[in-house]
N, CA, C and O atoms as a GROMACS GRO file, in nm:
protein
  648
    1MET      N    1  10.437  11.811   9.897
    1MET     CA    2  10.403  11.671   9.913
    1MET      C    3  10.285  11.658  10.009
    1MET      O    4  10.286  11.717  10.117
    2LYS      N    5  10.185  11.582   9.970
    2LYS     CA    6  10.069  11.553  10.055
    2LYS      C    7  10.066  11.402  10.078
    2LYS      O    8  10.099  11.323   9.990
    3LYS      N    9  10.026  11.365  10.199
    3LYS     CA   10  10.020  11.223  10.231
    3LYS      C   11   9.883  11.190  10.290
    3LYS      O   12   9.832  11.261  10.376
    4LEU      N   13   9.825  11.081  10.240
    4LEU     CA   14   9.693  11.037  10.282
    4LEU      C   15   9.701  10.896  10.339
    4LEU      O   16   9.762  10.807  10.280
    5TYR      N   17   9.640  10.878  10.454
    5TYR     CA   18   9.625  10.746  10.515
    5TYR      C   19   9.476  10.712  10.509
    5TYR      O   20   9.395  10.772  10.579
    6ILE      N   21   9.443  10.615  10.426
    6ILE     CA   22   9.304  10.567  10.415
    6ILE      C   23   9.292  10.454  10.516
    6ILE      O   24   9.361  10.353  10.506
    7ILE      N   25   9.203  10.472  10.615
    7ILE     CA   26   9.193  10.375  10.725
    7ILE      C   27   9.049  10.326  10.737
    7ILE      O   28   8.956  10.402  10.762
    8ARG      N   29   9.034  10.196  10.719
    8ARG     CA   30   8.901  10.136  10.735
    8ARG      C   31   8.875  10.115  10.884
    8ARG      O   32   8.966  10.081  10.960
    9HIS      N   33   8.752  10.135  10.924
    9HIS     CA   34   8.715  10.114  11.064
    9HIS      C   35   8.752   9.974  11.111
    9HIS      O   36   8.763   9.882  11.031
   10ALA      N   37   8.772   9.960  11.241
   10ALA     CA   38   8.803   9.830  11.301
   10ALA      C   39   8.678   9.741  11.297
   10ALA      O   40   8.567   9.787  11.270
   11LYS      N   41   8.700   9.614  11.325
   11LYS     CA   42   8.593   9.512  11.319
   11LYS      C   43   8.477   9.550  11.412
   11LYS      O   44   8.497   9.584  11.529
   12SER      N   45   8.357   9.544  11.358
   12SER     CA   46   8.239   9.580  11.436
   12SER      C   47   8.158   9.458  11.476
   12SER      O   48   8.173   9.349  11.422
   13SER      N   49   8.072   9.482  11.574
   13SER     CA   50   7.991   9.375  11.630
   13SER      C   51   7.857   9.362  11.558
   13SER      O   52   7.792   9.462  11.525
   14TRP      N   53   7.818   9.238  11.535
   14TRP     CA   54   7.686   9.207  11.480
   14TRP      C   55   7.600   9.137  11.586
   14TRP      O   56   7.498   9.076  11.554
   15LYS      N   57   7.643   9.146  11.711
   15LYS     CA   58   7.576   9.075  11.820
   15LYS      C   59   7.429   9.115  11.835
   15LYS      O   60   7.342   9.029  11.850
   16ASP      N   61   7.402   9.245  11.832
   16ASP     CA   62   7.266   9.295  11.847
   16ASP      C   63   7.208   9.323  11.709
   16ASP      O   64   7.233   9.428  11.650
   17MET      N   65   7.131   9.227  11.656
   17MET     CA   66   7.077   9.239  11.521
   17MET      C   67   6.970   9.347  11.508
   17MET      O   68   6.933   9.384  11.397
   18GLU      N   69   6.919   9.397  11.620
   18GLU     CA   70   6.818   9.503  11.616
   18GLU      C   71   6.882   9.642  11.609
   18GLU      O   72   6.813   9.741  11.586
   19LEU      N   73   7.012   9.647  11.631
   19LEU     CA   74   7.084   9.773  11.629
   19LEU      C   75   7.098   9.823  11.485
   19LEU      O   76   7.132   9.747  11.395
   20ASP      N   77   7.071   9.949  11.466
   20ASP     CA   78   7.086  10.012  11.334
   20ASP      C   79   7.233  10.004  11.292
   20ASP      O   80   7.322  10.014  11.376
   21ASP      N   81   7.259   9.986  11.163
   21ASP     CA   82   7.396   9.976  11.110
   21ASP      C   83   7.482  10.094  11.153
   21ASP      O   84   7.600  10.078  11.182
   22TYR      N   85   7.424  10.210  11.159
   22TYR     CA   86   7.493  10.333  11.196
   22TYR      C   87   7.552  10.326  11.337
   22TYR      O   88   7.653  10.390  11.366
   23ASN      N   89   7.488  10.249  11.424
   23ASN     CA   90   7.524  10.244  11.565
   23ASN      C   91   7.595  10.116  11.611
   23ASN      O   92   7.606  10.090  11.730
   24ARG      N   93   7.643  10.036  11.514
   24ARG     CA   94   7.714   9.915  11.554
   24ARG      C   95   7.848   9.950  11.617
   24ARG      O   96   7.928  10.024  11.559
   25PRO      N   97   7.874   9.896  11.738
   25PRO     CA   98   8.001   9.924  11.806
   25PRO      C   99   8.113   9.831  11.757
   25PRO      O  100   8.088   9.738  11.679
   26LEU      N  101   8.233   9.856  11.803
   26LEU     CA  102   8.343   9.764  11.773
   26LEU      C  103   8.324   9.637  11.854
   26LEU      O  104   8.272   9.640  11.966
   27ASN      N  105   8.368   9.524  11.798
   27ASN     CA  106   8.365   9.400  11.875
   27ASN      C  107   8.499   9.386  11.948
   27ASN      O  108   8.582   9.477  11.943
   28LYS      N  109   8.520   9.274  12.014
   28LYS     CA  110   8.642   9.252  12.094
   28LYS      C  111   8.768   9.267  12.008
   28LYS      O  112   8.864   9.332  12.048
   29ARG      N  113   8.766   9.206  11.890
   29ARG     CA  114   8.883   9.214  11.800
   29ARG      C  115   8.907   9.358  11.754
   29ARG      O  116   9.021   9.404  11.748
   30GLY      N  117   8.800   9.428  11.722
   30GLY     CA  118   8.812   9.567  11.681
   30GLY      C  119   8.869   9.655  11.790
   30GLY      O  120   8.951   9.743  11.764
   31LYS      N  121   8.827   9.630  11.915
   31LYS     CA  122   8.878   9.708  12.029
   31LYS      C  123   9.025   9.680  12.054
   31LYS      O  124   9.095   9.763  12.113
   32ALA      N  125   9.074   9.566  12.012
   32ALA     CA  126   9.216   9.533  12.026
   32ALA      C  127   9.296   9.584  11.906
   32ALA      O  128   9.407   9.634  11.922
   33ASN      N  129   9.239   9.571  11.786
   33ASN     CA  130   9.312   9.608  11.664
   33ASN      C  131   9.332   9.759  11.648
   33ASN      O  132   9.436   9.802  11.599
   34ALA      N  133   9.234   9.837  11.687
   34ALA     CA  134   9.245   9.983  11.668
   34ALA      C  135   9.364  10.041  11.746
   34ALA      O  136   9.445  10.112  11.686
   35PRO      N  137   9.378  10.014  11.875
   35PRO     CA  138   9.496  10.068  11.944
   35PRO      C  139   9.627  10.006  11.892
   35PRO      O  140   9.731  10.071  11.891
   36PHE      N  141   9.620   9.880  11.850
   36PHE     CA  142   9.740   9.815  11.795
   36PHE      C  143   9.788   9.888  11.670
   36PHE      O  144   9.906   9.918  11.658
   37MET      N  145   9.697   9.916  11.577
   37MET     CA  146   9.736   9.986  11.455
   37MET      C  147   9.778  10.130  11.486
   37MET      O  148   9.866  10.185  11.419
   38GLY      N  149   9.716  10.190  11.586
   38GLY     CA  150   9.759  10.323  11.630
   38GLY      C  151   9.902  10.320  11.681
   38GLY      O  152   9.980  10.411  11.654
   39SER      N  153   9.936  10.214  11.754
   39SER     CA  154  10.074  10.202  11.806
   39SER      C  155  10.174  10.179  11.692
   39SER      O  156  10.288  10.225  11.700
   40ILE      N  157  10.131  10.108  11.587
   40ILE     CA  158  10.218  10.088  11.470
   40ILE      C  159  10.246  10.224  11.404
   40ILE      O  160  10.361  10.255  11.372
   41LEU      N  161  10.142  10.303  11.385
   41LEU     CA  162  10.157  10.436  11.325
   41LEU      C  163  10.247  10.525  11.413
   41LEU      O  164  10.329  10.600  11.362
   42LYS      N  165  10.229  10.514  11.544
   42LYS     CA  166  10.311  10.593  11.637
   42LYS      C  167  10.458  10.552  11.625
   42LYS      O  168  10.547  10.638  11.622
   43LYS      N  169  10.485  10.422  11.619
   43LYS     CA  170  10.623  10.372  11.604
   43LYS      C  171  10.685  10.421  11.474
   43LYS      O  172  10.806  10.444  11.466
   44GLN      N  173  10.602  10.437  11.372
   44GLN     CA  174  10.650  10.488  11.242
   44GLN      C  175  10.661  10.640  11.242
   44GLN      O  176  10.696  10.702  11.141
   45LYS      N  177  10.630  10.699  11.357
   45LYS     CA  178  10.635  10.846  11.375
   45LYS      C  179  10.542  10.921  11.281
   45LYS      O  180  10.574  11.029  11.232
   46VAL      N  181  10.426  10.861  11.257
   46VAL     CA  182  10.324  10.926  11.173
   46VAL      C  183  10.243  11.020  11.261
   46VAL      O  184  10.187  10.978  11.363
   47GLN      N  185  10.237  11.145  11.222
   47GLN     CA  186  10.161  11.245  11.296
   47GLN      C  187  10.069  11.320  11.200
   47GLN      O  188  10.115  11.405  11.124
   48PRO      N  189   9.938  11.288  11.203
   48PRO     CA  190   9.846  11.357  11.111
   48PRO      C  191   9.828  11.504  11.148
   48PRO      O  192   9.835  11.542  11.265
   49ASP      N  193   9.805  11.584  11.045
   49ASP     CA  194   9.772  11.725  11.065
   49ASP      C  195   9.621  11.742  11.076
   49ASP      O  196   9.572  11.837  11.137
   50ILE      N  197   9.548  11.647  11.017
   50ILE     CA  198   9.402  11.650  11.020
   50ILE      C  199   9.350  11.506  11.015
   50ILE      O  200   9.406  11.420  10.946
   51ILE      N  201   9.242  11.484  11.089
   51ILE     CA  202   9.172  11.354  11.084
   51ILE      C  203   9.028  11.382  11.044
   51ILE      O  204   8.959  11.464  11.104
   52ILE      N  205   8.986  11.312  10.939
   52ILE     CA  206   8.848  11.323  10.889
   52ILE      C  207   8.787  11.184  10.899
   52ILE      O  208   8.848  11.085  10.859
   53SER      N  209   8.666  11.177  10.952
   53SER     CA  210   8.603  11.046  10.973
   53SER      C  211   8.454  11.048  10.945
   53SER      O  212   8.386  11.150  10.957
   54SER      N  213   8.406  10.933  10.906
   54SER     CA  214   8.263  10.908  10.903
   54SER      C  215   8.214  10.918  11.048
   54SER      O  216   8.288  10.883  11.140
   55PRO      N  217   8.091  10.966  11.069
   55PRO     CA  218   8.038  10.977  11.205
   55PRO      C  219   7.976  10.846  11.257
   55PRO      O  220   7.930  10.840  11.371
   56VAL      N  221   7.975  10.743  11.173
   56VAL     CA  222   7.918  10.614  11.213
   56VAL      C  223   8.000  10.560  11.330
   56VAL      O  224   8.123  10.571  11.330
   57LEU      N  225   7.934  10.503  11.428
   57LEU     CA  226   7.998  10.465  11.555
   57LEU      C  227   8.128  10.386  11.538
   57LEU      O  228   8.227  10.416  11.604
   58ARG      N  229   8.130  10.286  11.451
   58ARG     CA  230   8.250  10.203  11.438
   58ARG      C  231   8.368  10.281  11.380
   58ARG      O  232   8.482  10.258  11.419
   59ALA      N  233   8.341  10.373  11.288
   59ALA     CA  234   8.447  10.456  11.230
   59ALA      C  235   8.490  10.563  11.330
   59ALA      O  236   8.610  10.588  11.348
   60LYS      N  237   8.393  10.625  11.393
   60LYS     CA  238   8.420  10.730  11.492
   60LYS      C  239   8.506  10.675  11.607
   60LYS      O  240   8.602  10.738  11.649
   61THR      N  241   8.470  10.558  11.656
   61THR     CA  242   8.544  10.495  11.766
   61THR      C  243   8.687  10.461  11.723
   61THR      O  244   8.782  10.486  11.797
   62THR      N  245   8.702  10.405  11.603
   62THR     CA  246   8.834  10.372  11.550
   62THR      C  247   8.919  10.498  11.538
   62THR      O  248   9.036  10.499  11.578
   63ALA      N  249   8.861  10.604  11.484
   63ALA     CA  250   8.933  10.731  11.467
   63ALA      C  251   8.979  10.786  11.602
   63ALA      O  252   9.093  10.831  11.615
   64LYS      N  253   8.892  10.782  11.701
   64LYS     CA  254   8.927  10.835  11.833
   64LYS      C  255   9.038  10.753  11.898
   64LYS      O  256   9.129  10.808  11.959
   65ILE      N  257   9.030  10.621  11.886
   65ILE     CA  258   9.132  10.534  11.946
   65ILE      C  259   9.268  10.557  11.881
   65ILE      O  260   9.369  10.573  11.949
   66ILE      N  261   9.271  10.558  11.748
   66ILE     CA  262   9.399  10.578  11.678
   66ILE      C  263   9.452  10.719  11.702
   66ILE      O  264   9.573  10.737  11.718
   67ALA      N  265   9.364  10.819  11.706
   67ALA     CA  266   9.406  10.956  11.735
   67ALA      C  267   9.476  10.962  11.871
   67ALA      O  268   9.580  11.027  11.886
   68LYS      N  269   9.419  10.895  11.968
   68LYS     CA  270   9.477  10.893  12.103
   68LYS      C  271   9.616  10.827  12.100
   68LYS      O  272   9.709  10.876  12.163
   69GLU      N  273   9.628  10.717  12.027
   69GLU     CA  274   9.756  10.644  12.020
   69GLU      C  275   9.867  10.728  11.957
   69GLU      O  276   9.982  10.722  12.001
   70VAL      N  277   9.833  10.806  11.855
   70VAL     CA  278   9.936  10.886  11.786
   70VAL      C  279   9.948  11.027  11.848
   70VAL      O  280  10.020  11.112  11.796
   71LYS      N  281   9.876  11.048  11.957
   71LYS     CA  282   9.881  11.175  12.031
   71LYS      C  283   9.832  11.294  11.947
   71LYS      O  284   9.888  11.404  11.953
   72TYR      N  285   9.726  11.269  11.871
   72TYR     CA  286   9.661  11.375  11.794
   72TYR      C  287   9.569  11.450  11.890
   72TYR      O  288   9.479  11.390  11.949
   73SER      N  289   9.591  11.580  11.907
   73SER     CA  290   9.515  11.654  12.008
   73SER      C  291   9.412  11.752  11.949
   73SER      O  292   9.335  11.813  12.023
   74LYS      N  293   9.410  11.765  11.817
   74LYS     CA  294   9.313  11.856  11.755
   74LYS      C  295   9.176  11.788  11.744
   74LYS      O  296   9.161  11.670  11.776
   75LYS      N  297   9.080  11.864  11.699
   75LYS     CA  298   8.945  11.812  11.682
   75LYS      C  299   8.938  11.722  11.558
   75LYS      O  300   8.992  11.755  11.452
   76ILE      N  301   8.872  11.608  11.572
   76ILE     CA  302   8.847  11.520  11.458
   76ILE      C  303   8.727  11.576  11.381
   76ILE      O  304   8.627  11.614  11.441
   77VAL      N  305   8.739  11.580  11.250
   77VAL     CA  306   8.630  11.631  11.166
   77VAL      C  307   8.541  11.513  11.127
   77VAL      O  308   8.584  11.423  11.054
   78PHE      N  309   8.418  11.512  11.176
   78PHE     CA  310   8.322  11.407  11.142
   78PHE      C  311   8.230  11.459  11.032
   78PHE      O  312   8.166  11.563  11.046
   79ARG      N  313   8.224  11.384  10.920
   79ARG     CA  314   8.148  11.426  10.803
   79ARG      C  315   8.032  11.330  10.777
   79ARG      O  316   8.054  11.212  10.748
   80ASP      N  317   7.911  11.379  10.788
   80ASP     CA  318   7.792  11.297  10.762
   80ASP      C  319   7.791  11.241  10.620
   80ASP      O  320   7.738  11.132  10.597
   81ASP      N  321   7.849  11.314  10.525
   81ASP     CA  322   7.846  11.271  10.386
   81ASP      C  323   7.947  11.160  10.353
   81ASP      O  324   7.962  11.122  10.237
   82MET      N  325   8.014  11.109  10.455
   82MET     CA  326   8.108  10.998  10.432
   82MET      C  327   8.043  10.861  10.448
   82MET      O  328   8.100  10.760  10.407
   83TYR      N  329   7.925  10.856  10.508
   83TYR     CA  330   7.854  10.728  10.525
   83TYR      C  331   7.773  10.702  10.398
   83TYR      O  332   7.698  10.788  10.352
   84GLU      N  333   7.789  10.583  10.343
   84GLU     CA  334   7.724  10.547  10.216
   84GLU      C  335   7.758  10.652  10.111
   84GLU      O  336   7.671  10.707  10.043
   85SER      N  337   7.887  10.678  10.100
   85SER     CA  338   7.940  10.780  10.011
   85SER      C  339   7.982  10.718   9.878
   85SER      O  340   7.934  10.611   9.840
   86SER      N  341   8.070  10.786   9.808
   86SER     CA  342   8.125  10.738   9.682
   86SER      C  343   8.271  10.782   9.676
   86SER      O  344   8.310  10.876   9.745
   87PRO      N  345   8.352  10.716   9.593
   87PRO     CA  346   8.491  10.759   9.579
   87PRO      C  347   8.502  10.904   9.532
   87PRO      O  348   8.590  10.977   9.577
   88SER      N  349   8.413  10.947   9.443
   88SER     CA  350   8.420  11.086   9.394
   88SER      C  351   8.386  11.184   9.506
   88SER      O  352   8.445  11.292   9.514
   89ARG      N  353   8.292  11.147   9.592
   89ARG     CA  354   8.256  11.233   9.706
   89ARG      C  355   8.374  11.241   9.803
   89ARG      O  356   8.407  11.349   9.852
   90LEU      N  357   8.439  11.126   9.830
   90LEU     CA  358   8.554  11.125   9.921
   90LEU      C  359   8.668  11.208   9.862
   90LEU      O  360   8.736  11.281   9.935
   91HIS      N  361   8.689  11.196   9.732
   91HIS     CA  362   8.793  11.275   9.666
   91HIS      C  363   8.764  11.425   9.682
   91HIS      O  364   8.855  11.504   9.709
   92LYS      N  365   8.639  11.462   9.666
   92LYS     CA  366   8.600  11.602   9.679
   92LYS      C  367   8.627  11.652   9.822
   92LYS      O  368   8.673  11.765   9.840
   93ILE      N  369   8.598  11.569   9.921
   93ILE     CA  370   8.626  11.605  10.061
   93ILE      C  371   8.776  11.629  10.079
   93ILE      O  372   8.817  11.727  10.142
   94LEU      N  373   8.857  11.539  10.024
   94LEU     CA  374   9.002  11.551  10.037
   94LEU      C  375   9.056  11.676   9.968
   94LEU      O  376   9.147  11.741  10.020
   95THR      N  377   9.002  11.710   9.853
   95THR     CA  378   9.052  11.827   9.779
   95THR      C  379   9.018  11.959   9.847
   95THR      O  380   9.071  12.064   9.811
   96LYS      N  381   8.930  11.954   9.945
   96LYS     CA  382   8.891  12.075  10.018
   96LYS      C  383   8.972  12.093  10.148
   96LYS      O  384   8.950  12.189  10.221
   97ILE      N  385   9.065  12.001  10.176
   97ILE     CA  386   9.149  12.013  10.296
   97ILE      C  387   9.237  12.137  10.282
   97ILE      O  388   9.290  12.165  10.174
   98ASP      N  389   9.252  12.210  10.390
   98ASP     CA  390   9.338  12.328  10.392
   98ASP      C  391   9.481  12.285  10.360
   98ASP      O  392   9.530  12.187  10.416
   99ASP      N  393   9.546  12.357  10.272
   99ASP     CA  394   9.680  12.320  10.227
   99ASP      C  395   9.787  12.330  10.335
   99ASP      O  396   9.899  12.282  10.315
  100LYS      N  397   9.756  12.392  10.448
  100LYS     CA  398   9.853  12.395  10.558
  100LYS      C  399   9.872  12.254  10.617
  100LYS      O  400   9.971  12.228  10.685
  101HIS      N  401   9.777  12.165  10.590
  101HIS     CA  402   9.785  12.026  10.636
  101HIS      C  403   9.856  11.941  10.532
  101HIS      O  404   9.817  11.939  10.415
  102SER      N  405   9.960  11.871  10.573
  102SER     CA  406  10.034  11.784  10.480
  102SER      C  407   9.993  11.638  10.491
  102SER      O  408   9.997  11.564  10.393
  103ILE      N  409   9.955  11.596  10.612
  103ILE     CA  410   9.922  11.454  10.636
  103ILE      C  411   9.778  11.443  10.685
  103ILE      O  412   9.741  11.504  10.785
  104ALA      N  413   9.698  11.364  10.613
  104ALA     CA  414   9.557  11.346  10.649
  104ALA      C  415   9.526  11.199  10.674
  104ALA      O  416   9.573  11.112  10.601
  105PHE      N  417   9.446  11.173  10.777
  105PHE     CA  418   9.390  11.041  10.803
  105PHE      C  419   9.244  11.049  10.759
  105PHE      O  420   9.173  11.143  10.794
  106LEU      N  421   9.199  10.949  10.683
  106LEU     CA  422   9.060  10.942  10.639
  106LEU      C  423   9.003  10.809  10.687
  106LEU      O  424   9.043  10.703  10.639
  107PHE      N  425   8.909  10.813  10.782
  107PHE     CA  426   8.847  10.693  10.838
  107PHE      C  427   8.709  10.672  10.778
  107PHE      O  428   8.626  10.762  10.777
  108GLY      N  429   8.686  10.551  10.727
  108GLY     CA  430   8.556  10.525  10.668
  108GLY      C  431   8.527  10.380  10.645
  108GLY      O  432   8.564  10.294  10.724
  109HIS      N  433   8.458  10.353  10.534
  109HIS     CA  434   8.396  10.223  10.508
  109HIS      C  435   8.430  10.170  10.369
  109HIS      O  436   8.465  10.245  10.278
  110ASN      N  437   8.417  10.040  10.356
  110ASN     CA  438   8.422   9.977  10.224
  110ASN      C  439   8.280   9.965  10.174
  110ASN      O  440   8.187   9.956  10.255
  111PRO      N  441   8.258   9.964  10.045
  111PRO     CA  442   8.356   9.952   9.936
  111PRO      C  443   8.419  10.086   9.895
  111PRO      O  444   8.513  10.088   9.815
  112GLU      N  445   8.368  10.199   9.949
  112GLU     CA  446   8.415  10.330   9.904
  112GLU      C  447   8.565  10.350   9.921
  112GLU      O  448   8.631  10.400   9.830
  113LEU      N  449   8.621  10.309  10.036
  113LEU     CA  450   8.764  10.329  10.059
  113LEU      C  451   8.847  10.248   9.959
  113LEU      O  452   8.946  10.297   9.906
  114ASN      N  453   8.805  10.124   9.935
  114ASN     CA  454   8.876  10.041   9.837
  114ASN      C  455   8.873  10.105   9.699
  114ASN      O  456   8.974  10.108   9.629
  115MET      N  457   8.758  10.154   9.661
  115MET     CA  458   8.743  10.217   9.530
  115MET      C  459   8.826  10.345   9.520
  115MET      O  460   8.882  10.375   9.415
  116LEU      N  461   8.835  10.420   9.630
  116LEU     CA  462   8.916  10.542   9.632
  116LEU      C  463   9.064  10.507   9.612
  116LEU      O  464   9.132  10.569   9.531
  117ALA      N  465   9.112  10.407   9.687
  117ALA     CA  466   9.252  10.364   9.674
  117ALA      C  467   9.279  10.309   9.533
  117ALA      O  468   9.386  10.331   9.477
  118GLU      N  469   9.182  10.239   9.479
  118GLU     CA  470   9.197  10.186   9.342
  118GLU      C  471   9.206  10.302   9.242
  118GLU      O  472   9.286  10.296   9.148
  119ASN      N  473   9.124  10.404   9.260
  119ASN     CA  474   9.126  10.520   9.170
  119ASN      C  475   9.261  10.592   9.173
  119ASN      O  476   9.310  10.636   9.070
  120TYR      N  477   9.320  10.603   9.291
  120TYR     CA  478   9.447  10.675   9.304
  120TYR      C  479   9.567  10.593   9.259
  120TYR      O  480   9.650  10.642   9.183
  121VAL      N  481   9.576  10.467   9.305
  121VAL     CA  482   9.701  10.390   9.285
  121VAL      C  483   9.678  10.248   9.232
  121VAL      O  484   9.764  10.162   9.250
  122ASP      N  485   9.564  10.223   9.169
  122ASP     CA  486   9.532  10.089   9.119
  122ASP      C  487   9.543   9.983   9.228
  122ASP      O  488   9.584   9.870   9.202
  123PHE      N  489   9.508  10.020   9.350
  123PHE     CA  490   9.514   9.928   9.464
  123PHE      C  491   9.407   9.822   9.446
  123PHE      O  492   9.288   9.855   9.440
  124ASP      N  493   9.446   9.696   9.437
  124ASP     CA  494   9.347   9.592   9.409
  124ASP      C  495   9.330   9.490   9.520
  124ASP      O  496   9.267   9.386   9.500
  125GLU      N  497   9.386   9.519   9.637
  125GLU     CA  498   9.364   9.431   9.753
  125GLU      C  499   9.243   9.482   9.831
  125GLU      O  500   9.202   9.597   9.816
  126ASN      N  501   9.188   9.396   9.914
  126ASN     CA  502   9.079   9.437  10.000
  126ASN      C  503   9.137   9.509  10.122
  126ASN      O  504   9.226   9.456  10.189
  127ILE      N  505   9.087   9.627  10.150
  127ILE     CA  506   9.128   9.694  10.274
  127ILE      C  507   9.048   9.630  10.385
  127ILE      O  508   8.928   9.657  10.402
  128VAL      N  509   9.113   9.545  10.461
  128VAL     CA  510   9.048   9.473  10.570
  128VAL      C  511   9.018   9.569  10.684
  128VAL      O  512   9.068   9.681  10.686
  129THR      N  513   8.936   9.525  10.779
  129THR     CA  514   8.905   9.610  10.892
  129THR      C  515   9.034   9.651  10.963
  129THR      O  516   9.122   9.569  10.989
  130CYS      N  517   9.043   9.778  10.992
  130CYS     CA  518   9.158   9.844  11.055
  130CYS      C  519   9.281   9.845  10.964
  130CYS      O  520   9.393   9.866  11.010
  131GLY      N  521   9.260   9.822  10.834
  131GLY     CA  522   9.368   9.831  10.737
  131GLY      C  523   9.402   9.977  10.710
  131GLY      O  524   9.315  10.065  10.715
  132VAL      N  525   9.530  10.002  10.680
  132VAL     CA  526   9.580  10.137  10.658
  132VAL      C  527   9.654  10.141  10.524
  132VAL      O  528   9.757  10.075  10.508
  133VAL      N  529   9.603  10.219  10.430
  133VAL     CA  530   9.668  10.238  10.301
  133VAL      C  531   9.732  10.377  10.302
  133VAL      O  532   9.664  10.477  10.322
  134GLU      N  533   9.863  10.381  10.280
  134GLU     CA  534   9.937  10.507  10.280
  134GLU      C  535   9.969  10.546  10.136
  134GLU      O  536  10.032  10.471  10.062
  135ILE      N  537   9.924  10.665  10.098
  135ILE     CA  538   9.944  10.716   9.962
  135ILE      C  539  10.010  10.853   9.970
  135ILE      O  540   9.971  10.939  10.048
  136GLU      N  541  10.111  10.871   9.887
  136GLU     CA  542  10.181  10.998   9.879
  136GLU      C  543  10.147  11.065   9.746
  136GLU      O  544  10.145  11.000   9.642
  137PHE      N  545  10.122  11.195   9.752
  137PHE     CA  546  10.089  11.272   9.632
  137PHE      C  547  10.200  11.375   9.608
  137PHE      O  548  10.235  11.453   9.698
  138ASP      N  549  10.255  11.375   9.489
  138ASP     CA  550  10.361  11.468   9.454
  138ASP      C  551  10.300  11.600   9.409
  138ASP      O  552  10.297  11.633   9.290
  139CYS      N  553  10.250  11.675   9.508
  139CYS     CA  554  10.190  11.806   9.483
  139CYS      C  555  10.189  11.883   9.615
  139CYS      O  556  10.213  11.826   9.721
  140ASN      N  557  10.161  12.012   9.607
  140ASN     CA  558  10.160  12.096   9.727
  140ASN      C  559  10.021  12.140   9.770
  140ASN      O  560  10.004  12.199   9.877
  141LYS      N  561   9.920  12.110   9.687
  141LYS     CA  562   9.783  12.150   9.718
  141LYS      C  563   9.692  12.029   9.710
  141LYS      O  564   9.703  11.947   9.618
  142TRP      N  565   9.601  12.019   9.806
  142TRP     CA  566   9.508  11.905   9.807
  142TRP      C  567   9.420  11.904   9.682
  142TRP      O  568   9.381  11.797   9.635
  143ILE      N  569   9.390  12.020   9.629
  143ILE     CA  570   9.306  12.027   9.508
  143ILE      C  571   9.373  11.954   9.391
  143ILE      O  572   9.305  11.911   9.298
  144ASP      N  573   9.506  11.941   9.397
  144ASP     CA  574   9.581  11.880   9.287
  144ASP      C  575   9.604  11.729   9.301
  144ASP      O  576   9.665  11.669   9.213
  145ILE      N  577   9.555  11.668   9.408
  145ILE     CA  578   9.579  11.523   9.424
  145ILE      C  579   9.505  11.446   9.315
  145ILE      O  580   9.390  11.476   9.282
  146SER      N  581   9.573  11.346   9.260
  146SER     CA  582   9.512  11.266   9.154
  146SER      C  583   9.592  11.138   9.134
  146SER      O  584   9.697  11.119   9.195
  147ALA      N  585   9.541  11.051   9.049
  147ALA     CA  586   9.612  10.928   9.016
  147ALA      C  587   9.744  10.958   8.946
  147ALA      O  588   9.838  10.879   8.954
  148LYS      N  589   9.752  11.071   8.880
  148LYS     CA  590   9.874  11.108   8.805
  148LYS      C  591   9.992  11.139   8.896
  148LYS      O  592  10.107  11.124   8.854
  149ASN      N  593   9.965  11.183   9.021
  149ASN     CA  594  10.076  11.217   9.110
  149ASN      C  595  10.076  11.134   9.239
  149ASN      O  596  10.139  11.171   9.338
  150ALA      N  597  10.004  11.021   9.237
  150ALA     CA  598   9.990  10.935   9.356
  150ALA      C  599  10.083  10.815   9.350
  150ALA      O  600  10.106  10.756   9.244
  151THR      N  601  10.138  10.780   9.467
  151THR     CA  602  10.223  10.663   9.481
  151THR      C  603  10.180  10.586   9.604
  151THR      O  604  10.164  10.643   9.712
  152LEU      N  605  10.162  10.456   9.588
  152LEU     CA  606  10.132  10.371   9.704
  152LEU      C  607  10.261  10.355   9.783
  152LEU      O  608  10.362  10.310   9.729
  153VAL      N  609  10.257  10.390   9.911
  153VAL     CA  610  10.374  10.379   9.997
  153VAL      C  611  10.369  10.250  10.077
  153VAL      O  612  10.468  10.177  10.085
  154SER      N  613  10.252  10.220  10.137
  154SER     CA  614  10.241  10.100  10.218
  154SER      C  615  10.096  10.057  10.237
  154SER      O  616  10.003  10.135  10.216
  155PHE      N  617  10.081   9.933  10.277
  155PHE     CA  618   9.951   9.879  10.317
  155PHE      C  619   9.976   9.796  10.442
  155PHE      O  620  10.044   9.694  10.438
  156ASP      N  621   9.919   9.841  10.551
  156ASP     CA  622   9.936   9.774  10.680
  156ASP      C  623   9.801   9.730  10.734
  156ASP      O  624   9.699   9.792  10.707
  157TYR      N  625   9.802   9.622  10.807
  157TYR     CA  626   9.680   9.570  10.868
  157TYR      C  627   9.719   9.478  10.983
  157TYR      O  628   9.831   9.426  10.984
  158PRO      N  629   9.630   9.458  11.078
  158PRO     CA  630   9.664   9.384  11.200
  158PRO      C  631   9.722   9.244  11.178
  158PRO      O  632   9.821   9.209  11.242
  159LYS      N  633   9.662   9.164  11.091
  159LYS     CA  634   9.708   9.025  11.073
  159LYS      C  635   9.848   9.016  11.012
  159LYS      O  636   9.912   8.911  11.018
  160LYS      N  637   9.895   9.125  10.954
  160LYS     CA  638  10.031   9.128  10.897
  160LYS      C  639  10.135   9.107  11.009
  160LYS      O  640  10.248   9.065  10.984
  161TYR      N  641  10.096   9.138  11.130
  161TYR     CA  642  10.187   9.130  11.245
  161TYR      C  643  10.168   9.006  11.330
  161TYR      O  644  10.236   8.989  11.431
  162ASN      N  645  10.077   8.919  11.291
  162ASN     CA  646  10.051   8.796  11.371
  162ASN      C  647  10.134   8.679  11.320
  162ASN      O  648  10.125   8.569  11.375
   0.00000   0.00000   0.00000
């Protein structure tokens, strides 16, 4: 069994319009939502074996905050090819995960994350900022993950708790 948590970065700031998109930081709400969602995952006793993230500041920051909340102590894998990516590229990244890892967190951006979730489980909701889509794959190797063995387990997001 393999489990994937698709996590969209927390809300980012548009305050500095001269700032490159790559370097936009989290805004006040994002800085509050990321640790909140991390605490939800911790309460659910979710412990990732690997965290893979886009290196873009808002995704990187979200990944680091949530990793800290769930007490993930290993190195986060930052992949340059996750920014302005595609669902097929993200799928390829996932299929290359070492099979010793059962639970993976994937931090990134829309529309790619939404399209990836749609490809696996016909997920048709918008993954809002700091949203977490949990998908379980009935297989033992990451290379074998597909829509044929995928099940949507949950969809969590900050406003669900307000």
